[in-house]
C-alpha positions as CSV (number, residue, x, y, z in Angstrom):
1,M,11.3,22.4,-68.6
2,S,14.4,23.6,-70.2
3,T,17.6,23.4,-68.6
4,D,18.2,26.4,-67.7
5,S,14.8,26.2,-65.9
6,V,16.1,23.4,-64.1
7,S,18.9,24.8,-62.9
8,S,16.6,28.1,-61.1
9,A,15.2,25.8,-60.0
10,E,18.5,23.6,-58.2
11,K,20.0,26.6,-57.0
12,M,16.5,28.4,-55.5
13,F,16.3,24.8,-53.9
14,S,20.3,24.9,-52.7
15,S,19.9,27.9,-50.9
16,L,16.6,27.5,-49.2
17,L,19.0,24.9,-48.0
18,T,21.6,26.6,-47.1
19,V,19.1,29.0,-45.3
20,Q,17.5,26.7,-43.2
21,D,20.9,25.5,-42.3
22,M,22.4,28.3,-40.9
23,K,18.6,28.6,-39.1
24,S,19.1,25.4,-37.3
25,S,22.9,26.4,-36.4
26,I,21.9,30.0,-35.2
27,A,19.6,28.2,-33.3
28,N,21.4,25.5,-31.7
29,A,24.0,28.5,-30.7
30,T,21.3,30.7,-28.9
31,L,20.1,27.5,-27.1
32,S,23.8,26.8,-26.3
33,V,23.9,30.2,-24.8
34,A,20.2,29.6,-22.7
35,L,21.8,27.0,-21.2
36,G,24.6,29.0,-20.2
37,Y,22.7,31.6,-18.9
38,V,20.5,28.7,-16.9
39,Q,23.6,27.1,-15.2
40,Q,24.4,30.8,-14.2
41,Q,21.0,31.2,-12.7
42,K,20.4,34.3,-14.8
43,Y,16.9,33.1,-16.1
44,S,15.7,35.8,-17.3
45,Q,18.4,36.2,-20.0
46,A,18.4,32.1,-20.0
47,I,14.8,32.8,-21.3
48,A,15.5,35.5,-24.0
49,A,17.8,33.1,-25.0
50,F,15.4,30.6,-25.8
51,K,13.0,32.6,-27.5
52,Q,15.5,33.3,-30.1
53,T,16.6,29.7,-30.5
54,I,12.6,29.2,-31.0
55,A,12.6,31.8,-33.5
56,Y,15.1,30.1,-35.7
57,D,13.6,27.0,-34.8
58,F,10.0,26.9,-33.9
59,T,10.0,23.1,-34.2
60,N,12.9,22.5,-31.5
61,T,11.1,21.1,-28.4
62,T,14.3,21.0,-26.5
63,A,14.4,24.8,-26.8
64,Y,10.6,24.8,-25.3
65,N,10.7,22.2,-22.3
66,Y,13.9,24.2,-21.2
67,M,12.2,27.2,-21.2
68,A,9.0,25.7,-19.3
69,N,11.7,24.3,-17.1
70,T,13.3,28.2,-16.5
71,Y,10.0,29.4,-15.9
72,L,9.5,27.3,-13.1
73,Q,12.5,28.9,-11.5
74,L,11.7,32.3,-12.0
75,N,8.1,31.5,-10.3
76,Q,6.2,31.5,-13.5
77,P,3.8,28.0,-13.7
78,N,1.5,29.6,-16.4
79,E,4.0,30.3,-19.2
80,A,5.5,26.8,-18.2
81,I,2.1,25.4,-18.9
82,K,2.0,27.2,-22.1
83,A,5.9,26.1,-23.2
84,Y,4.9,22.6,-22.4
85,K,2.0,22.6,-24.1
86,M,3.6,24.2,-27.3
87,S,6.3,21.0,-27.0
88,L,3.6,18.8,-26.9
89,Q,1.7,20.3,-29.8
90,L,5.1,20.0,-31.7
91,D,5.6,15.9,-30.9
92,S,2.5,14.5,-28.7
93,T,5.1,11.1,-28.3
94,Q,6.8,13.0,-25.5
95,A,5.7,11.0,-21.6
96,D,7.8,12.7,-19.9
97,T,7.0,16.1,-21.0
98,Y,3.8,15.0,-20.0
99,V,4.7,14.3,-16.9
100,S,6.4,17.3,-15.9
101,L,3.3,19.4,-17.0
102,A,1.3,17.3,-15.2
103,N,3.5,17.8,-12.0
104,V,2.9,21.9,-12.8
105,Y,-1.1,21.3,-12.4
106,V,-0.4,19.3,-9.1
107,S,1.4,22.5,-8.1
108,Q,-1.4,24.9,-8.7
109,N,-4.1,22.2,-6.8
110,N,-5.4,21.2,-10.4
111,N,-6.4,17.8,-10.0
112,I,-8.5,17.3,-12.9
113,E,-6.0,18.4,-15.7
114,A,-3.2,16.8,-14.0
115,E,-4.9,13.6,-14.1
116,K,-5.7,14.2,-17.9
117,A,-1.7,15.1,-18.2
118,Y,-0.6,11.8,-16.6
119,K,-3.2,9.6,-18.8
120,S,-1.8,11.5,-21.8
121,A,1.4,10.7,-20.6
122,E,0.9,6.5,-20.3
123,N,-0.8,6.8,-23.7
124,A,1.9,8.9,-25.3
125,D,4.9,5.8,-24.4
126,P,3.2,2.9,-23.0
127,T,6.5,1.5,-22.4
128,D,7.9,4.1,-20.3
129,S,7.2,3.3,-16.5
130,S,7.8,6.5,-15.1
131,A,4.3,7.7,-15.9
132,P,2.4,5.0,-13.9
133,Y,4.7,5.6,-11.4
134,T,4.2,9.2,-11.4
135,Y,0.7,9.1,-11.6
136,G,0.7,6.6,-8.4
137,L,2.0,8.7,-6.5
138,F,-0.7,11.3,-7.6
139,L,-2.9,9.1,-6.8
140,V,-1.9,7.9,-3.0
141,N,-1.4,11.6,-2.7
142,N,-5.2,12.5,-3.4
143,N,-6.2,9.4,-1.0
144,R,-7.1,7.0,-4.3
145,P,-4.8,4.2,-2.9
146,S,-7.0,1.5,-4.9
147,D,-6.2,2.9,-8.0
148,A,-2.7,3.7,-7.5
149,L,-2.1,0.3,-7.0
150,V,-3.3,-0.4,-10.4
151,E,-0.6,2.0,-11.8
152,F,2.0,0.7,-9.7
153,K,1.4,-2.4,-11.4
154,K,1.9,-1.5,-14.4
155,A,4.9,0.2,-13.9
156,A,6.0,-2.6,-12.1
157,K,5.7,-5.2,-15.1
158,L,7.3,-2.2,-17.5
159,S,10.5,-2.2,-15.1
160,P,10.7,-5.5,-12.7
161,N,14.2,-4.2,-11.6
162,D,13.1,-1.0,-10.7
163,A,13.2,-0.2,-6.6
164,N,10.8,2.9,-6.9
165,V,7.8,0.8,-8.5
166,Y,7.8,-1.2,-5.2
167,Y,8.2,1.1,-3.0
168,G,4.8,2.4,-4.8
169,L,3.1,-0.8,-4.6
170,G,3.9,-1.0,-0.6
171,L,3.1,2.8,0.0
172,A,-0.2,2.0,-1.6
173,Y,-0.5,-1.6,0.2
174,N,0.1,0.6,3.5
175,K,-2.4,3.0,2.8
176,L,-4.7,0.2,2.0
177,G,-4.3,-1.3,5.6
178,N,-2.6,-4.2,3.7
179,Y,0.8,-4.3,6.3
180,D,1.5,-7.6,5.3
181,N,2.0,-7.4,1.1
182,A,3.4,-3.8,2.2
183,V,6.1,-5.7,4.2
184,T,6.8,-7.7,1.4
185,Q,7.1,-5.0,-1.4
186,L,9.0,-3.0,0.8
187,N,11.7,-4.9,1.9
188,K,12.0,-5.7,-2.2
189,A,12.7,-2.2,-2.7
190,I,15.0,-2.0,0.3
191,S,17.0,-5.1,-1.0
192,M,17.5,-3.3,-4.8
193,K,18.8,0.3,-3.9
194,K,21.0,1.4,-1.1
195,N,19.8,3.7,1.7
196,F,16.2,3.6,0.4
197,D,15.2,5.8,3.4
198,Q,11.8,7.1,2.2
199,A,11.1,2.6,1.9
200,V,12.8,1.9,5.4
201,Y,10.2,4.3,6.8
202,Q,7.4,3.3,4.8
203,L,8.3,-0.4,6.3
204,G,8.1,1.3,9.5
205,E,4.8,2.3,9.0
206,S,3.9,-1.0,8.0
207,Y,5.3,-3.1,10.7
208,I,3.4,-0.1,13.6
209,G,0.3,-1.2,11.7
210,L,1.3,-5.1,12.5
211,G,1.4,-4.4,15.8
212,K,4.9,-5.4,15.4
213,T,6.6,-2.6,17.6
214,D,10.2,-4.2,17.5
215,D,10.1,-4.6,14.2
216,A,9.7,-0.8,14.1
217,N,11.8,0.4,16.0
218,K,14.4,-1.6,14.1
219,Q,13.7,0.7,11.4
220,V,14.1,3.8,13.6
221,T,18.0,2.6,13.7
222,A,18.1,1.7,10.4
223,L,17.2,5.5,9.7
224,K,19.9,6.5,12.0
225,N,22.6,4.6,10.8
226,M,21.6,5.9,6.9
227,N,23.6,8.6,5.5
228,T,21.3,10.5,3.5
229,S,19.7,13.6,3.6
230,N,16.2,12.9,4.9
231,A,17.3,9.9,7.0
232,A,17.5,12.0,10.8
233,S,14.2,13.6,10.0
234,L,12.8,10.3,9.0
235,A,14.2,8.2,11.8
236,T,12.8,11.4,13.9
237,D,9.0,11.2,12.5
238,L,9.1,7.4,12.6
239,A,10.0,7.2,16.1
240,Q,6.9,10.0,17.1
241,E,4.6,7.4,15.2
242,L,5.7,4.9,17.5
243,K,5.4,6.9,20.4
244,Q,2.3,6.2,22.4
245,P,0.3,8.5,24.5
246,K,1.2,7.9,28.8
247,I,0.0,9.4,31.7
248,T,3.0,11.3,33.6
249,G,1.2,11.5,36.6
250,F,-1.2,13.7,39.5
251,A,-1.6,16.7,38.8
252,A,0.6,18.9,40.9
253,N,-1.5,20.1,43.6
254,G,-4.1,20.5,41.4
255,T,-7.3,23.0,42.8
256,S,-9.6,20.2,41.5
257,S,-8.1,17.4,43.2
258,S,-9.9,17.0,46.3
259,L,-8.6,12.9,47.2
260,L,-5.6,12.8,49.2
261,V,-3.6,9.8,47.3
262,Q,-1.0,10.3,50.2
263,L,-3.0,8.9,53.1
264,S,-1.9,5.0,53.8
265,A,-3.1,2.1,54.5
266,N,-6.2,1.6,56.6
267,S,-6.9,5.7,57.5
268,P,-10.7,6.1,58.8
269,L,-12.8,7.3,56.3
270,F,-13.6,10.8,58.0
271,M,-9.9,12.1,57.4
272,L,-11.0,12.4,53.2
273,N,-13.7,14.4,54.7
274,V,-15.3,15.1,58.3
275,S,-18.9,14.5,56.3
276,L,-17.9,10.9,56.0
277,A,-18.1,10.5,59.8
278,K,-21.7,9.9,59.5
279,P,-22.8,6.1,58.5
280,D,-24.1,5.9,55.1
281,T,-22.9,8.7,53.6
282,S,-21.4,9.1,50.7
283,K,-19.2,11.9,49.1
284,D,-17.7,12.8,45.1
285,F,-13.8,13.2,45.0
286,S,-11.5,14.1,42.3
287,V,-8.3,13.4,40.6
288,K,-6.1,15.7,38.1
289,I,-4.0,13.3,35.8
290,Q,-1.6,14.6,33.6
291,F,-1.0,13.3,29.9
292,D,2.1,13.5,28.0
293,S,0.3,13.7,24.7
294,E,-3.1,16.2,23.5
295,M,-6.0,13.5,24.2
296,D,-8.9,12.5,22.3
297,T,-11.4,14.8,24.1
298,S,-14.0,12.3,23.7
299,S,-12.1,9.2,24.6
300,V,-11.2,11.0,27.8
301,M,-14.4,12.4,29.0
302,N,-16.2,8.5,28.5
303,I,-16.2,7.1,31.5
304,A,-15.9,3.4,30.4
305,N,-12.7,3.9,29.4
306,W,-11.6,4.5,33.1
307,S,-11.4,2.0,35.9
308,I,-11.0,2.4,39.4
309,N,-9.3,-0.5,41.0
310,K,-7.5,-1.9,44.6
311,A,-3.7,-2.1,43.9
312,S,-2.5,-5.6,44.0
313,G,1.0,-5.8,43.2
314,G,3.8,-4.8,41.1
315,L,4.4,-1.2,40.5
316,G,1.2,-0.1,42.4
317,G,1.9,-1.6,45.6
318,I,-0.8,-4.2,47.0
319,Y,-3.6,-2.4,48.7
320,N,-4.1,-1.9,52.5
321,N,-0.2,-3.4,52.3
322,G,-1.9,-6.8,51.9
323,V,-3.8,-6.7,55.3
324,Y,-7.6,-8.3,54.2
325,L,-10.1,-6.4,56.3
326,P,-13.9,-7.6,56.9
327,N,-15.9,-6.3,53.8
328,N,-17.5,-4.9,56.3
329,K,-15.0,-2.3,57.2
330,D,-13.5,-1.5,53.7
331,A,-15.5,2.2,52.2
332,G,-17.1,1.7,49.1
333,V,-15.1,3.1,45.8
334,M,-17.2,3.0,42.5
335,P,-15.3,1.8,39.6
336,I,-16.4,3.9,37.4
337,P,-15.9,7.6,37.7
338,K,-19.1,9.5,37.6
339,S,-17.6,11.7,35.2
340,V,-14.7,13.0,33.8
341,M,-13.2,17.0,32.6
342,Y,-10.8,17.2,29.9
343,D,-8.4,20.0,29.5
344,S,-6.7,20.1,26.1
345,T,-4.6,23.0,26.7
346,K,-2.8,21.3,29.7
347,M,-3.6,17.8,28.5
348,Q,-5.4,17.0,31.7
349,A,-8.3,14.7,33.4
350,T,-10.1,15.5,36.5
351,V,-11.6,12.3,37.2
352,T,-14.7,12.7,39.3
353,F,-15.4,9.9,41.4
354,S,-18.0,8.4,44.8
355,I,-17.2,7.1,48.2
356,S,-19.4,5.6,50.7
357,Q,-19.1,5.1,54.4
358,N,-20.8,2.0,55.4
359,A,-23.3,1.3,58.2
360,N,-21.3,1.8,61.0
361,G,-19.5,5.1,60.2
362,N,-16.1,3.2,60.7
363,A,-14.8,2.2,56.9
364,T,-11.4,2.5,56.8
365,I,-9.4,3.5,53.0
366,D,-6.1,3.3,51.4
367,P,-6.1,6.2,49.1
368,S,-2.8,5.5,48.2
369,H,-3.2,1.9,46.5
370,L,-6.3,3.6,44.8
371,V,-5.3,2.6,41.0
372,F,-6.7,5.1,38.1
373,K,-6.4,3.4,34.7
374,F,-7.5,4.8,31.6
375,M,-7.7,2.6,28.4
376,G,-8.8,5.5,25.6
377,T,-6.8,7.2,23.0
378,D,-4.7,10.8,22.1
379,V,-6.1,13.0,19.6
380,N,-4.8,11.1,16.7
381,G,-6.4,7.9,17.8
382,K,-3.3,6.3,19.3
383,K,-3.9,3.5,22.3
384,M,-2.3,4.7,25.4
385,D,1.1,2.9,26.1
386,P,0.4,-0.3,28.4
387,T,3.5,0.8,30.4
388,A,2.2,3.5,31.6
389,D,-1.9,4.1,31.8
390,Q,-2.3,3.4,34.7
391,I,-1.4,5.9,38.4
392,D,-1.7,5.4,42.3
393,G,-0.4,7.4,44.9
394,F,2.0,4.9,46.0
395,A,3.8,4.3,42.9
396,G,3.4,7.9,41.9
397,S,4.1,7.9,38.4
398,A,2.6,5.8,36.1
399,F,3.1,2.0,35.2
């Protein structure tokens, strides 16, 4: 090759480099302009500027990623997906971009594509703990806590000093009902990160699962004393979780309540109903009981969840004020209802039971000290508050 030919080739190569440098310079300038528009929340202008950047430098993954984020601000997830995919075609090692893509799929309820993207994120950078951590959260939210536990353990090995991964472990253990392990992991997360409100909330859930109400209430207090944007609402939610259903009293003057619970000790049985003046007769009576929560209908209507007993002390008082009567003068009261109906709109149970006269027709009764107790659950499966699961006319309110 002649000297003139070499010189000409060098000039051409130099010229190409100059053009490329110029394009890179313009791309950087338009990228800066685009980011400025984003800061000003002028998202449509930002998209146009990002496209200019790509026109001058189609390999600029930063532009594609920012453009995808901007499309999300414009509520255009499909365009965001296209931008993320273009970026990943240029550089498939971007674990964080795969995670962002997966999150968009999650927002579209496209869990199949989301899971593919989370797995691609893990493969793109096996040293990045954010990929298994985010994938773990996805799995927990899709009722796959066992699979989530595997991912959170991966994240913990990669980032043993990250409080979030121990929160994830606690979250998964809670979902699995393994509350002891959850407490261990969540306490670790809380010790590593100040004001970690979500971890404190989950710790409260763990204690509820273990039946440690006092410890759970301490987490409510901790959240109330925490100065974060979510702490107050989390405290309210946790307190609601702790709340157990209660009987609040007899429904006020209900038409379906036929037992005169105000009658005092040693009342002749016929005072309840004149038909009971005859020996060996019986009659059905009912009381209407008010709950403070929406109850499980089948649980309320299951007569095995109810008992009717004579008060034997405490807030319920003592049947017949403690005066002993021969058994043949005590009215017969069935200890289990004949039936129970439930009105879910009013959260009221109508308990129907039978009372019997004796052979001599002289039985007495103390209606005010007949204790009605419910041992079922509310609509969420919560057991009754043991301080308010029974009631009688003497007390007037639940005990």
